[in-house]
N, C-alpha and C positions, 0 to 999 in steps of 0.2 A: 423691317420684318416686321409682320402683325404679331403682336403680343397681347395675350389677355393677362399673364401675369407671369413674371418670371423665376419663380420658386421653383426650386427642384429642375428647371429646364436646362441645365447643362451636366448633367450627369452624361456618361459616353452614350453613344450611340451603340446601344445595348441589346443583348440577347440571352435569355434565361438559360442559364448553362445547365442546370439542374433538370429542364424539361427535355428529353430527347424529341427527336425528329418526329412526326406523325408516322404512324405504323406500328407493329407490333409492339415495338418496344414501349409505346407510350401507355401500354395497359397497366402497367406498373404504377401502383401508388393512386390510382383513380378508379376504382373501385368502390361499392358501397359500404366495403368492410373498413369503417373508421372509426378508429380508438372511440369509445362512448365519451371520454372525458373531454374530447375535442370539441362537443358539440355545445352549442349554446342551451343553456339553461333558463333562461330569463325569455320573458316573453317578448314579443316585437320581433321583425322580419329579419331573416337574412336573405342575402341574394337568392338563394334557392327558393324560400317559402314566399319571398315577393313573386317571382316568376310563375311560380305555381298556382299563386291567387289570384293573380290579375288576368283575366279572362283574353287579354290582347294575345298571350304568348302560350298558348295551348300547345302549339307544335313544338316550340321551343321546349317546354317543359317536357314532353314527352321524349326528345331527344336526352335531356339530363338524365331522365330516368332509365332510357334504354343504354346510356353508354357510361353510366354509373357516376357521372361528373358533379349529380344533384347531391350526393353525399359530400363530395369536395366542397360544395358551393355552402353547405349548411356549417361548415366548421368555421374556427376562428382563423381569420386572416386578414389581407387587404385584396380584395378582389374587386375589378374594375369588369362589370359586364356591360356589352353595347348588344343590348337585346333587339333581335327582330322579330317583328310583328309577326302573326300569323300573314296577313296579306303579303309582306314581305318575303317571307318564306315560299308562298304559293307560286308568287309572281316568278321568283327565280327557278323553280322547278321548272315552270311552264317554259319560260325563256329558252331553258337549255334542256327542253325534251326531256325530263325526268318525273319520276315520280318518286316520292319519300320512300315507300315500301321497297323499291329496287336498290336503295342504297346499302352498300357494306356497312356494317360495325362501324370499320376504321374510317369510311367517308363520314359518317354521321359523326364520328368522335371529330374528325378534323374539322366539320363544319361548325361544332360546338366551339373547338379551340380557339377557332380564328376570331371568335368573339370576345374572348375573356384575355385579361392580363391579371396575373397572378405576381402580384407585387410583393418585395420584401418587407414593405414599409409605407407605402402609399397608397392612398385612393386617389386615382386621377379625376378631380373634379373640373368641369369646363374651367374654372377661373386659372388653370394649370395647362391649359392647351396653348399652343403656340404653333406658327407656321413651321412647318417641318414634319417631325416625328415624336411619338410617345418615346418617352426616355428606355421603356422595356417592351420589350418583345410580347407578342400574344402567347397564349401556350401551345399553339402551332408553330412556333419560333419564327414568325413573320413581325416585321414593322408594321404598325398602323399609323398612315400619314395623316397629318391634321391640315386643313386649308379653310379660309374663310372667304364666303362671298356674300354680297348683298340681298336681301330676302326680296320678296315682290313688290313690297311697298316702297323700298330704297331706302328705310329709315332704320333697317336693324342687320343684323348679321346672322345667316345661316352657317352653322359649323359642317365641314364635309369631312369625313373619312375616306381617305384613299380616292380622294377627288368626286366619288359619285355616289357615298354613302351618306344622306344628311341627317343629323341629330335632330331629332322632333320633339323630342322631350329631355331635359337634361338632368343630372344631379338630383336622382333620387337616393337619398343616403338612406342605406341599412347598416344593420350592425357589424356588419363583418365588408364593408366595401361601399361602392355605388353603382347604380344603374343608371344608364344611358339609353334612351329608345331610340332605334334607328330606322330609317325607312326602307333601306334597302339591305340585302346580304352582304357581308363582308366577305370577298374574293379576293385572297391576296395573288399576288403574278407568280406565275411558276416558270416565268421565261427568263432569259439571261438577259444583262442590259443591253448588250448589240440587238437583241430582237425587240425589246421594248421601245427603245429608240427609233427603230425602224418602223414599226407598229405605228408609231406617234405622229409620223407623216411631215414632221416639220423640218427634220434634220435627214434629208435624204443625202445630201455630200459628205456629211459628216459620217452617217452609217456605209457609206461606201467607202470612204477611208478606212474607216474601223477594221472593216472586213478584207479590204486590199492589203494592210498591213499585217494581218492574222491576229493584232491584238485583240479582236473580240474573243478568241481563244482562251488570251491571257487571263480573261474575267470571268472565265466558265466553273474554276475549281469552287467547290461549295465547304466542302470538309476535308480534312487530312485523313485517310482511311486507315493509315498506317499508325495514327496515332493511339496508343493504350495507356489510360490513366493509371498509374500506380494504386490510386484508391478507386475503385469503382464505386463506391458509394457517394463519391463528391465530398467526402469530409476526412481530414486527417486530426488527430487530437494531438495537442503538445503540451503537456502539464496538464493544467486545469483549462485550456482554453481549445476551442476547436476552430478550424481554418476550412474553408470551403476549397475544394481543388476541381479544376476542369475534369468534366467527364467526356468532353468532345473538344476537338480543336476546328475551329470554323474559321472559313476566309470569307472576306467580304470586300468589296470595290467602291470606288466613287468616281464617276466619268463627268467630267464637265465639257460641254459641247455647245458649238455654235450652231444654231438654227439658220435654214437657210436665207432668212429674210436678213439676217447680221451680216452672211457671208456675202450676200449682194451688194451689201454697202460697200465691202471692199473688192468689187470687180471679180468678185468668184462666184461661177455660175454652173462650173463642171468641175470633176475629179483633176482634170489636169490643170486648171486655174489655180487648184488648192495646191497642187505640187510647186507650181511657178512660185507662189508666196510663199509657201513654206521654205524653197531653197534661199531666199531673201535671208533668212535668219538661221540656217542649219547646214546650206552647203549643198555640193552635189555630188558628193561621195556615193557610189553604188546606186548612181541615178538609174533610175526603171525597176530596181529591185526592191520593191517596197517592204518586203520582208526583212531586209537586212536591216539590224540597230543603227547602222550607218547612214541610212536613207533619210532624207530629208523629211519626206512624207511620215514615215515611221517614227520618227523624233518629233513632229509634231503632233501625233496623237498620243505617243506615250505620254508626252509632258501634260496631256489633259488627264490622267489616270493616277487615282492613288489607292493604294492596297489596302485599303481600310472602308468598312461601310460608315457612312454618315450622310444622315439627313442636312439640310441646312441651319438647322438649329443645334447641331452637336459639333459645328468643327471648333468651337471655342468654349471654355468653361465658364460657366454664368453663374457661378456660385458666390458665396459672399465673401469670398477671399482677395477681390479686389477693392481698393478704396474707391469709393464712387466717383470720385474726380476724374478716375484714370479709366473706367468702364469703356470708353470710346478708343482707348488705345490698346485694349486687349489684343493679343496678337500669337498666333500659332504659324509655326513652319513645318511642314511636310514634304519629305523627300518623295518627288513625283515616280512613275515607271520610266521616266529619261532620267537613268541612273546618275546619281550624284548631283541632281539638279533638282532644288528648293522651290517650292511655292509657299509665298507669305499669303496668309488669310488675317484680315483685320474685322473688328468689330463692324455690323453692318456687310458682315460678308463682301468686304473690298478685297479684291485679289491682286496682290504684286502692286501696292500704292505707291507711286512715286513721290517725290519732296514736293512737287509742285500740286498733289492731291488727286492727280489723275491715277485711274486705277480700272480694272475688268471689274464687272459687275453680274450678277446673277439676276434672273428674271425670276420672282418668287412664283408667279403664276405658271410658268411653264418649267418648274424645277421640283424636286423631290417626287422623281419619275420611279417609280419603284421596281424593283426587280425580284428575283428569287433571292440574290444574294448581295444586294446593293442599290444604289441610286445614281439617278442621272440628273444633271443639272442645266440649266439653260444660260448662256452667257448672253452679255448684253454688249461684247466687243470682242475682238480677235485676241486670243490668248497664245503668247509665245513665250519662249526663253530668250528674252532680247538681252544677249550677252552684255551690251554697253551699260543697258539700263539697270540691270539685275545687279551688277559686279559694282557699278559705281553710284548706285542709289539704293535699291531696295533692300539690296543685301549688306550695304556698306555701313552697319550699324552693330549695336550689342544685340546678339540673336540669345534669347534666353528660351529655355525649354525644359518641360520637365520630364524628369526621368522615365516617366511612364509614355510621353510621346512617342519613343522612336519604336520600340517593338510593335508591330501592326497587331499582331496576336492580343494585346491588352486591351485594344479597341473591338475587334472582333467578336472577343469572347467574355464582352462584359465585367471586365475588370477594371479599366480605367474610370476613375470618377463614381467608383461604386462606394457610397458614403458607409463607414462602420457605425456612425453613431445613429444613423436613418435606420439601418437594417438589423441593429443589434447583435452583430457578429463581429468577428474579430480579422476578418480579410480573406486573402485569398494566400494559396500556397500554390506554387507552380512547379512542375518536375525541370530539370536542368536540361532537356531538350525542347521544352515549349516552345520557344522563341530563341533558339539558337543562334540564328543570322545574326540578330541584333544583340541578345542579352544571354550570356553563356555564364556558368559559373561549375565550380567543382563541387564532386558528390559531397565534401563533408561542408558545404555550404547549407545552412538554413535561411531560406529567403521567404520574405513575408511581405506581401503587398497590402497596402493598407491605407485607408483615405478617411480624413474626417474634417467637417466644417468647423468644428470647434477645437482644433488644435492650429498649431502656427506655420503652417505649409502653404506653398504656391499651388495652387490647383487643387488642394485637397489632399492630393496622392502623395504618400512617401514610400521609399524603398528602405526595407530594414532586412539587414543579412547579420546572420549570428555564426556561431560554430567557426570552424577555422576557413572562413570564407575566403573565397579568390572568384573575384567577378572580373569579366570584360564586356563593357559595354559600347557598342560601336555609335558614336556620337553622330549628331546631324553633319552631313557632308556640307560644306563652304567652299566658295570659290578660292582660288590661289592666292596666297596672299600671307602677311605676317597676322600672327591672332594671340591673344592673350585668352587662356582658358582658367574657368573658375567653378567651384562647386558651390551650393548653397545647402545649408544644412543646419539644424539645431543642435546645440550643445547641450548634453546632459550628462549625469554622474554616470549613466549606464550606457553610454557610448563607450568606444574602443579606441585603438592605434590602429592607424590604417597605412600600409605604405601604396603610393599612387604611382602609376605608370601612364604614359602618352605613348601611344603606337609600340608598345613595348619595351620603351626607355623609361627606366626610374625617375621620377622627379622628386630631387632633393630628399631630406629626411622625412624619417614616417609623421602622419600629422594625427595630433591627439586630440579626439573630438570631444574629450570631457573638459578642455578650457574653455572657461567663460569669456567673455568679452571684456570683462573688466579686468582680467589678470593680466599683469604688467607685458607679458609676451604677444598681448593682443593690442592692449592701450585703447579700448573703446570707452568713449565720454558722451554722455548724452548731447543731443542736438541744444545749442543757444540761440539759433537764428541770429549768429552773429559771424564775422570771417573766421571763428575759431574752429567753427566746425569744419570748413576745409582743410584747415590746418590739421586736424584730428583725422581727417580723411586720408591726408596725405602720410600722416604718422604711421597708421594702420597699413597701409600698402607697403610701406617700407619694411614691416613685420610680416607681410604676406597675407593680409587679411583685408576684408571690408565688410562695413556694416551691410547688412540685409538692404533690399530694395524698399523706398518708401510706396511703392505702389502696392504692395502687397498687405491686407487689412488682416488681422487676427481679432475675435474676438476676446481673448484673453485678456487680462489686467485693463480692464474696463475699456477694450477696444481700442488699438492703435496701430500704426504701421509697423511692420516688421524692422522697420529702421530704427524703432525707439526701444527695440527689446533687445538687451545685450546679449541674450543666449543664440541670438539668430544672427549668422554670421555667413560670409562667404568666404572660402579661404582659395589665392591664388595659385593655380597649379603651376602655370608657367608660361611663357611666351614660346611660340613655333611658328617656323617658315614652311608652308605647303607648298611646294611648286606646282601642283596640277590637282584637278578635280581628283577625289578618291575618299576611300574609308578611313576614319580616323578613329582609335579606339581609348578609350579610358578603362583602365584597370586599377583594381582596388584590393589589397590583401591583408587578411588580419596579421598582425605580426606581435600580438601580446596576450591575448585571453578569449577563449572560444564563448565565455559567457558574456561577454562585451560586444556591442553591437555597432555596424554601421549604418550612418545614415544617409540618404541620398535623396534631397528632396528637388533640384533643379539644377541644370549646367548654364553657363554664359559662355559665348563666344563671342570675342570682341576685336574687331581689327585694330592692331597696334596705333594706327594713326587717329581713331576715334576717342581713346583713353581720356585726352586732356579735355575733351568736350563734353564728355558723358556727362549726363544727369543723374540725380539721385534716384530716381525711379526705376 
């Protein structure tokens, strides 16, 4: 993956939840009636003044004035503007048979919004760009993708946005953000994923399969029109703190697809030949009925789809919470639309990596094909859920996943990996029906979704629950077998006592999350790099605890791994034998005090057969 700088690169594939979709609703908050105290009072340019004073942008400046957005860009904030020149706007209008005066006010506003990222705390300078997409969406609620190509001399790089918009002058820093000059108008796709790969022209067989199975329609929802936020302002106040609340509920999708040339390497040149190939892995049930979930072609295509919108640089968390020696081992697991079947993605965008190093890769140059609600990515070999390889190799290991990994709504709605310490806010509150398929909780539960790179968390995120909480989380599905389930958390005096359940069955006595590792009930001792460390690990396991992983880094206490922190622990919930693929749930219930909280950082599921050979990472 081409990288200019990794800082800030792995926040969620995000969307600005406080900016509604383009249309009449976007009029709110974007007029010239801005609080006088919000304007800069010292000399020097803001984004707006720079555009108005530079003669290259007279058309865009007039659009800012007509739409009232110029006032917004004069205020305090972090605005990244990709400014189209007059020449590029004239060319865009001419190419599309339009005249500026014929555009409606909403169309002008949308054109302007397509070029602005209104960030909570970051100015996106070019040293933060990487192959993929910007971490935050534009004000029109569309992702801007980034790619690199050699310049005409072959000695430098040109940065492209959305594949065909070159940045011709970069990093013009102003008081409230940064301006990049672009040589074309940014026009986000308004097509669905199935349409964009069909139009691309190099995925003809896969595009046929997508439509034959009907799964193209499964990727068409954009938002849940039935969702009504209990806090229309997007903010809820608890005590002295305010928290954001999603005002809309968005859907998003990621499609992996083999181009025709890769299919050809496997002797596949027609849809019928793809069906024959798929039946080798998925059987012959409901042969000929491609819309059946039991059909081989349907399963083949379904395994290529994730129900969350992610560019190639947003599959993995890329923040400073992983020790440097383990960055290449970062791994995420996602459930595909082939129900209960996982896909593994490792650093370097390696999919389903076998122990001998073989994997399915991505062609970056033919990936990040953006659609109205997702991305399509090109594969370098055939992707299938090979039962033997997946069960006995790829998934036959400790599977660690963040609490936020599971509900796709947290990715699709700008909640996962959104750092409170950068944005200066206290995180999110979500209604109890927001992601109820994967995470549900009682009306008495006070939930907070919070994230910080300065705290001791895996992938920055943490789930905090107060009140008489009672929550149920649908864990990642694993193949049939015998497993041990653990929870990672950080002990604090303000934590509480929770009774844990798996699949509705009570698991032991309530767990006191206030007890530090040095308490005799836990028995944590610092590592000495001697055999005594292994003995201490065994003694802690006998008490139902483990030290935190050595692969997770915290800047606290001088910068150490979580394994060296006696307040960071894993509690062993229990061991279970699951006979078939299916959904398995973790439930936690407050049994102590509504003012004490539950802390959920990450979950581990490991085959019992792998426990003896497990490493400390």
